[in-house]
C-alpha positions as CSV (number, residue, x, y, z in Angstrom):
1,M,3.3,24.4,-15.7
2,G,5.0,22.6,-12.6
3,G,3.9,25.4,-10.5
4,L,0.5,25.6,-11.2
5,I,0.6,21.4,-10.4
6,I,2.5,21.8,-7.4
7,T,-0.1,24.1,-6.2
8,T,-3.0,22.5,-7.1
9,Y,-2.1,19.2,-5.3
10,H,0.2,20.7,-2.3
11,E,3.5,18.6,-3.6
12,R,1.4,15.6,-3.2
13,P,1.5,13.6,-6.8
14,P,-2.3,13.4,-8.4
15,W,-1.7,9.7,-8.5
16,G,-0.4,9.2,-4.6
17,T,-3.6,7.0,-3.9
18,D,-2.7,4.5,-6.8
19,I,1.3,4.4,-5.1
20,A,0.3,4.4,-1.6
21,Y,-1.7,1.1,-3.0
22,E,0.7,-0.1,-4.9
23,A,3.4,0.1,-2.1
24,G,1.2,-1.5,0.4
25,F,0.7,-4.3,-2.4
26,V,4.4,-5.1,-2.3
27,Q,4.9,-4.8,1.0
28,G,2.2,-7.3,1.6
29,T,3.5,-9.7,-1.3
30,R,6.8,-10.0,0.0
31,I,5.9,-10.7,3.7
32,R,3.6,-13.4,2.2
33,Q,6.6,-14.4,-0.2
34,Y,8.9,-14.9,3.0
35,D,6.5,-16.2,5.1
36,V,7.5,-20.0,5.6
37,H,4.6,-21.3,7.9
38,G,2.1,-18.6,7.5
39,D,2.4,-17.1,11.0
40,R,3.2,-13.7,9.8
41,V,0.6,-13.6,7.1
42,R,-2.4,-14.6,9.8
43,E,-0.6,-11.6,11.9
44,L,-1.2,-9.2,8.9
45,L,-4.7,-10.0,7.9
46,G,-5.4,-9.7,11.4
47,G,-4.7,-6.5,12.0
48,G,-1.2,-6.4,11.3
49,C,-1.3,-4.5,8.1
50,A,-3.1,-1.4,9.5
51,R,-0.9,-1.4,12.7
52,M,2.2,-1.3,10.3
53,E,0.9,1.8,8.8
54,T,0.2,3.3,12.0
55,E,3.6,2.6,13.8
56,G,5.2,4.5,10.2
57,L,6.5,1.5,8.9
58,G,4.4,2.0,5.5
59,G,7.6,4.3,4.1
60,P,6.7,7.8,2.9
61,K,4.6,6.3,0.2
62,A,1.9,5.5,2.5
63,T,1.3,9.0,3.8
64,H,-0.5,9.5,0.1
65,N,-3.5,7.6,1.2
66,P,-2.9,5.4,4.4
67,A,-6.1,3.3,4.1
68,E,-5.4,2.6,0.4
69,W,-1.9,1.8,1.5
70,V,-3.7,-0.8,4.2
71,A,-5.6,-2.0,1.6
72,G,-3.3,-3.3,-0.9
73,C,-1.3,-4.5,2.1
74,L,-4.5,-6.7,2.9
75,D,-4.7,-7.6,-0.8
76,G,-0.9,-8.6,-1.2
77,A,-0.7,-10.9,2.3
78,A,-4.2,-12.6,1.6
79,G,-2.7,-13.5,-2.1
80,R,-5.2,-11.5,-3.9
81,P,-4.0,-9.9,-7.8
82,S,-3.6,-6.0,-7.4
83,R,-6.9,-4.0,-8.2
84,H,-4.5,-2.1,-10.5
85,Q,-3.2,-4.8,-13.1
86,G,-4.3,-4.0,-16.4
87,L,-5.1,-1.2,-18.7
88,A,-8.3,-0.3,-17.1
89,Y,-8.9,0.0,-13.3
């Protein structure tokens, strides 16, 4: 069973898109919460999330789906709720 899953998904979890989005969302939310003056949030929303991912600061979870990591980071930095909250998404 495990071999079939690894062969099918090439060692990438089938829910990798969700993992990447949530990791970016958590990163963006943390930065937003600790940004006292709002300078860092403006920088993230102005392209900083994409720059962080390009520089490798997104971590290994961002490699599952870099575009979703950036989308999650932008949502977290903007203060929007996670797309994946709730039972159905």
